[in-house]
FIVO-818830 format. One record per residue (C-alpha): residue number from 1; residue in three letters; x, y, z. Coordinates in steps of 0.2 Angstrom, whole numbers. Last residue first. Layout:
BEGIN
site num: NUM residu: ALA u: X v: Y w: Z
...
// end
This chain:
BEGIN
site num: 198 residu: HIS u: 1015 v: 46 w: 310
site num: 197 residu: LEU u: 1019 v: 32 w: 320
site num: 196 residu: GLU u: 1028 v: 19 w: 311
site num: 195 residu: ASP u: 1043 v: 19 w: 322
site num: 194 residu: LEU u: 1030 v: 13 w: 335
site num: 193 residu: ARG u: 1027 v: -2 w: 328
site num: 192 residu: ALA u: 1011 v: -7 w: 321
site num: 191 residu: LEU u: 1004 v: 10 w: 321
site num: 190 residu: PRO u: 994 v: 8 w: 305
site num: 189 residu: ALA u: 992 v: -9 w: 296
site num: 188 residu: PHE u: 976 v: -17 w: 302
site num: 187 residu: PRO u: 979 v: -34 w: 295
site num: 186 residu: ARG u: 965 v: -43 w: 285
site num: 185 residu: ARG u: 949 v: -52 w: 290
site num: 184 residu: ALA u: 937 v: -40 w: 283
site num: 183 residu: ALA u: 927 v: -41 w: 299
site num: 182 residu: ILE u: 943 v: -37 w: 310
site num: 181 residu: CYS u: 946 v: -20 w: 301
site num: 180 residu: PRO u: 928 v: -18 w: 300
site num: 179 residu: ASP u: 926 v: -17 w: 320
site num: 178 residu: PRO u: 909 v: -24 w: 322
site num: 177 residu: SER u: 916 v: -37 w: 331
site num: 176 residu: GLN u: 906 v: -54 w: 332
site num: 175 residu: ASP u: 919 v: -64 w: 322
site num: 174 residu: ALA u: 933 v: -58 w: 332
site num: 173 residu: LEU u: 926 v: -61 w: 349
site num: 172 residu: ALA u: 921 v: -79 w: 341
site num: 171 residu: ARG u: 938 v: -82 w: 336
site num: 170 residu: LEU u: 944 v: -77 w: 354
site num: 169 residu: GLU u: 931 v: -90 w: 363
site num: 168 residu: PRO u: 938 v: -103 w: 349
site num: 167 residu: ILE u: 955 v: -103 w: 354
site num: 166 residu: LEU u: 966 v: -92 w: 344
site num: 165 residu: ARG u: 975 v: -101 w: 327
site num: 164 residu: HIS u: 965 v: -94 w: 313
site num: 163 residu: ARG u: 965 v: -76 w: 320
site num: 162 residu: ALA u: 985 v: -76 w: 321
site num: 161 residu: ARG u: 986 v: -62 w: 309
site num: 160 residu: ILE u: 971 v: -53 w: 316
site num: 159 residu: LEU u: 979 v: -55 w: 334
site num: 158 residu: ALA u: 996 v: -49 w: 330
site num: 157 residu: ARG u: 987 v: -34 w: 321
site num: 156 residu: ARG u: 978 v: -28 w: 336
site num: 155 residu: MET u: 992 v: -32 w: 348
site num: 154 residu: ALA u: 1002 v: -20 w: 338
site num: 153 residu: PHE u: 987 v: -8 w: 337
site num: 152 residu: PHE u: 987 v: -6 w: 356
site num: 151 residu: ALA u: 1004 v: -6 w: 358
site num: 150 residu: ALA u: 1006 v: 8 w: 347
site num: 149 residu: PHE u: 994 v: 18 w: 356
site num: 148 residu: ARG u: 999 v: 16 w: 371
site num: 147 residu: SER u: 1017 v: 21 w: 366
site num: 146 residu: GLN u: 1012 v: 37 w: 360
site num: 145 residu: ILE u: 1003 v: 40 w: 376
site num: 144 residu: TYR u: 1017 v: 35 w: 387
site num: 143 residu: ASN u: 1030 v: 46 w: 376
site num: 142 residu: PHE u: 1019 v: 62 w: 377
site num: 141 residu: ALA u: 1015 v: 59 w: 397
site num: 140 residu: ALA u: 1033 v: 58 w: 401
site num: 139 residu: ALA u: 1037 v: 73 w: 388
site num: 138 residu: SER u: 1027 v: 84 w: 399
site num: 137 residu: ILE u: 1011 v: 90 w: 389
site num: 136 residu: PHE u: 1006 v: 109 w: 394
site num: 135 residu: GLY u: 988 v: 113 w: 391
site num: 134 residu: ARG u: 975 v: 111 w: 378
site num: 133 residu: PRO u: 982 v: 121 w: 363
site num: 132 residu: GLY u: 1000 v: 113 w: 366
site num: 131 residu: ASN u: 1016 v: 119 w: 376
site num: 130 residu: LEU u: 1026 v: 105 w: 374
site num: 129 residu: GLY u: 1038 v: 96 w: 386
site num: 128 residu: LEU u: 1051 v: 97 w: 400
site num: 127 residu: THR u: 1045 v: 95 w: 419
site num: 126 residu: HIS u: 1043 v: 76 w: 419
site num: 125 residu: GLU u: 1055 v: 72 w: 405
site num: 124 residu: ASP u: 1069 v: 80 w: 417
site num: 123 residu: GLY u: 1084 v: 85 w: 406
site num: 122 residu: GLN u: 1089 v: 81 w: 388
site num: 121 residu: VAL u: 1075 v: 74 w: 382
site num: 120 residu: ARG u: 1070 v: 63 w: 368
site num: 119 residu: LEU u: 1053 v: 64 w: 363
site num: 118 residu: LEU u: 1046 v: 50 w: 355
site num: 117 residu: GLN u: 1040 v: 48 w: 337
site num: 116 residu: LYS u: 1054 v: 37 w: 331
site num: 115 residu: GLU u: 1065 v: 54 w: 336
site num: 114 residu: LEU u: 1057 v: 70 w: 341
site num: 113 residu: ARG u: 1069 v: 81 w: 349
site num: 112 residu: LEU u: 1067 v: 91 w: 366
site num: 111 residu: ALA u: 1082 v: 100 w: 376
site num: 110 residu: PRO u: 1086 v: 110 w: 360
site num: 109 residu: SER u: 1069 v: 118 w: 364
site num: 108 residu: GLN u: 1063 v: 126 w: 346
site num: 107 residu: ASN u: 1045 v: 116 w: 347
site num: 106 residu: ASP u: 1034 v: 125 w: 334
site num: 105 residu: ALA u: 1032 v: 108 w: 323
site num: 104 residu: LEU u: 1029 v: 99 w: 337
site num: 103 residu: PRO u: 1017 v: 111 w: 347
site num: 102 residu: GLY u: 1008 v: 112 w: 328
site num: 101 residu: ALA u: 1006 v: 93 w: 325
site num: 100 residu: ILE u: 1001 v: 90 w: 345
site num: 99 residu: ALA u: 981 v: 92 w: 343
site num: 98 residu: SER u: 980 v: 84 w: 325
site num: 97 residu: ARG u: 990 v: 69 w: 332
site num: 96 residu: TRP u: 980 v: 68 w: 347
site num: 95 residu: HIS u: 963 v: 71 w: 336
site num: 94 residu: LYS u: 969 v: 56 w: 324
site num: 93 residu: TRP u: 973 v: 43 w: 339
site num: 92 residu: HIS u: 957 v: 47 w: 347
site num: 91 residu: ALA u: 946 v: 42 w: 331
site num: 90 residu: VAL u: 958 v: 27 w: 329
site num: 89 residu: VAL u: 954 v: 22 w: 347
site num: 88 residu: ASP u: 936 v: 23 w: 342
site num: 87 residu: ARG u: 937 v: 14 w: 326
site num: 86 residu: ALA u: 947 v: 1 w: 336
site num: 85 residu: ASP u: 931 v: -6 w: 342
site num: 84 residu: GLN u: 937 v: -14 w: 359
site num: 83 residu: ARG u: 931 v: -31 w: 362
site num: 82 residu: LEU u: 946 v: -39 w: 352
site num: 81 residu: ASN u: 958 v: -31 w: 364
site num: 80 residu: GLY u: 951 v: -35 w: 380
site num: 79 residu: GLU u: 951 v: -53 w: 375
site num: 78 residu: ALA u: 968 v: -54 w: 367
site num: 77 residu: GLN u: 977 v: -44 w: 381
site num: 76 residu: TRP u: 985 v: -26 w: 378
site num: 75 residu: PHE u: 968 v: -19 w: 379
site num: 74 residu: GLY u: 965 v: -27 w: 396
site num: 73 residu: SER u: 979 v: -17 w: 404
site num: 72 residu: ALA u: 970 v: -1 w: 403
site num: 71 residu: ILE u: 954 v: -8 w: 410
site num: 70 residu: GLN u: 964 v: -17 w: 425
site num: 69 residu: LEU u: 974 v: -1 w: 427
site num: 68 residu: ALA u: 958 v: 9 w: 430
site num: 67 residu: ARG u: 951 v: -4 w: 442
site num: 66 residu: HIS u: 966 v: -1 w: 454
site num: 65 residu: ALA u: 965 v: 16 w: 452
site num: 64 residu: PRO u: 949 v: 17 w: 456
site num: 63 residu: GLN u: 949 v: 6 w: 473
site num: 62 residu: HIS u: 931 v: 8 w: 479
site num: 61 residu: ALA u: 922 v: 1 w: 493
site num: 60 residu: ALA u: 936 v: 0 w: 507
site num: 59 residu: ASN u: 944 v: 16 w: 501
site num: 58 residu: SER u: 954 v: 20 w: 488
site num: 57 residu: LYS u: 962 v: 38 w: 484
site num: 56 residu: TRP u: 966 v: 45 w: 465
site num: 55 residu: ALA u: 983 v: 54 w: 467
site num: 54 residu: LEU u: 993 v: 43 w: 455
site num: 53 residu: ALA u: 976 v: 47 w: 443
site num: 52 residu: PRO u: 983 v: 63 w: 439
site num: 51 residu: ALA u: 1000 v: 59 w: 432
site num: 50 residu: PRO u: 1013 v: 70 w: 439
site num: 49 residu: SER u: 1017 v: 77 w: 428
site num: 48 residu: GLN u: 1006 v: 86 w: 415
site num: 47 residu: LEU u: 995 v: 79 w: 403
site num: 46 residu: ARG u: 980 v: 86 w: 411
site num: 45 residu: HIS u: 968 v: 89 w: 396
site num: 44 residu: GLY u: 963 v: 71 w: 389
site num: 43 residu: TYR u: 960 v: 67 w: 408
site num: 42 residu: VAL u: 967 v: 47 w: 411
site num: 41 residu: TRP u: 986 v: 51 w: 412
site num: 40 residu: PRO u: 988 v: 37 w: 423
site num: 39 residu: PHE u: 981 v: 28 w: 413
site num: 38 residu: THR u: 982 v: 30 w: 394
site num: 37 residu: GLY u: 969 v: 18 w: 389
site num: 36 residu: LEU u: 957 v: 25 w: 403
site num: 35 residu: SER u: 955 v: 40 w: 395
site num: 34 residu: LEU u: 942 v: 46 w: 405
site num: 33 residu: ARG u: 927 v: 57 w: 401
site num: 32 residu: LEU u: 917 v: 64 w: 416
site num: 31 residu: PRO u: 900 v: 70 w: 410
site num: 30 residu: THR u: 895 v: 84 w: 419
site num: 29 residu: ASN u: 888 v: 88 w: 437
site num: 28 residu: TRP u: 901 v: 78 w: 444
site num: 27 residu: GLY u: 899 v: 73 w: 463
site num: 26 residu: CYS u: 910 v: 59 w: 464
site num: 25 residu: LEU u: 900 v: 47 w: 476
site num: 24 residu: PRO u: 884 v: 57 w: 476
site num: 23 residu: GLY u: 880 v: 54 w: 457
site num: 22 residu: ASN u: 887 v: 61 w: 440
site num: 21 residu: ASN u: 893 v: 49 w: 428
site num: 20 residu: LYS u: 880 v: 46 w: 413
site num: 19 residu: ILE u: 874 v: 64 w: 409
site num: 18 residu: PRO u: 867 v: 62 w: 394
site num: 17 residu: ALA u: 874 v: 74 w: 379
site num: 16 residu: THR u: 864 v: 89 w: 375
site num: 15 residu: GLU u: 879 v: 102 w: 381
site num: 14 residu: PRO u: 890 v: 92 w: 368
site num: 13 residu: THR u: 904 v: 85 w: 376
site num: 12 residu: ALA u: 920 v: 95 w: 369
site num: 11 residu: ASP u: 930 v: 88 w: 354
site num: 10 residu: GLY u: 941 v: 74 w: 358
site num: 9 residu: PHE u: 959 v: 65 w: 363
site num: 8 residu: TYR u: 970 v: 82 w: 368
site num: 7 residu: SER u: 954 v: 88 w: 376
site num: 6 residu: PRO u: 939 v: 99 w: 373
site num: 5 residu: GLY u: 928 v: 101 w: 387
site num: 4 residu: ALA u: 918 v: 89 w: 398
site num: 3 residu: ASP u: 932 v: 86 w: 409
site num: 2 residu: ALA u: 935 v: 105 w: 411
site num: 1 residu: MET u: 920 v: 105 w: 422
// end
C-alpha cells in the first residue's frame, strides 16, 4: 500500500517493520501510517483536496473521523500536548520542510505566493497548489499543515513558560516527559509563531 511508502512526513516504512494495523476491520496488509495531527489530511502522500478523512465512514461500532479529531485536537490541549514527545513532531516537521523546499523554490505560478510561510492564493485554494515529489499539495492542505505544526509548538512553548503555574497533574506530566525540551525546563523556541516558520 502507498500508505507504507515514502510521504511528506517520513521515509518508507521498512519491510521488516512489524505490521500493527492490519485486521479484518480495515483489511490492510501493510502498516498504515496516519498523521492524525494534520487531520483531516491524514495520509502523508495525499494532500490534495478534498481531505481524505472527510470521506471516512462511521457505523454503530466505529467512528474513525470523530476519534481522529479527538486525537488531533488533543495536541492543542495541555494534557495531550505534554504527552506528545516533540522530538517525533520535529522529525515530521523537518521531513515536511525538506520535501516542500524544492516545490516552493520552483513555483512560477503568479496565482501562488509564499507569505509568512503560508501560500496566498489568487483563486481556489483547493485546486491550486504545488507539485511536489510525493504528489500534488493543495494550497488548503499546505496552509493547514503549516498552521498545525505552528499551533503544536506554540502550545508547547506556552506550557513550558507557565510550568510553575500548571496544576499538579500537568506538572507531573511535564516532569515525566522524555522530551529533552521539557526536561531542560527551557522554552522550546522553534515554531512559536507562524511567521517564525522557516
